[in-house]
N, C-alpha and C positions, 0 to 999 in steps of 0.2 A: 706433755705439751712441749714441743721443741722450742718455741719462742714465746716469750711473755707477751700476751696481747695487751696493747696500750690503747686507752681511750676507745674501747670497744664494748659492746653489749654482748654478753655470752648467753645464748639461749640453751636451756636444757635443765637437767636435774642438778640443782645447786650443790648438793653433796658431792656428786660425781665430778663436777667441774672444779669445785674448790679443792678437792683432793689432788688435782693435777697442777694447781698453782703453787709457785714457790712460797715458802713460809714468809709471813710479814710483807707480802707484795700487794695487798689489797687495801685501798683507802675507803671504799664504800661498796656495800652490797644492797641492792634494792630488791625486795620481795614484793611481788604484785598481789595486793589484797584483792578480794575480801577473805578474811579468815575469822572463824568463830562468830559469824553473823547470825546466830540462832537467837533472834531478837525476841524479847518478852514484851516489848512495847514498840510503837512506831518510831522510826528514825528517818530524819529528813536531811538531805544535803543542803549546803549553803544556798543553792538556787531554789530551794523548797520542793524539789522532787523527792518522792518517797523512795527509800531504799527497800529493795525486795530481798527479804532474808534468805539465806542459804539453808536448805534443808537436805542437802546431799550427804551420803554416808561418809565421804572423805572429810567433812568439816564438823564432825561430832566430837564432843568431849569424851 
């Protein structure tokens, strides 16, 4: 990365992108859930809509 991106959202594989950033240059990293939502019971959001659990291969323990 030639220039440090400031106040930007970087889309892509987080490991690949973070490896390009200078050490100690990041204040926050946001990972977009859901992760590990293999629910055993029903889960509801604050607005009372039901969460649809993930059953895809990528989200298995």
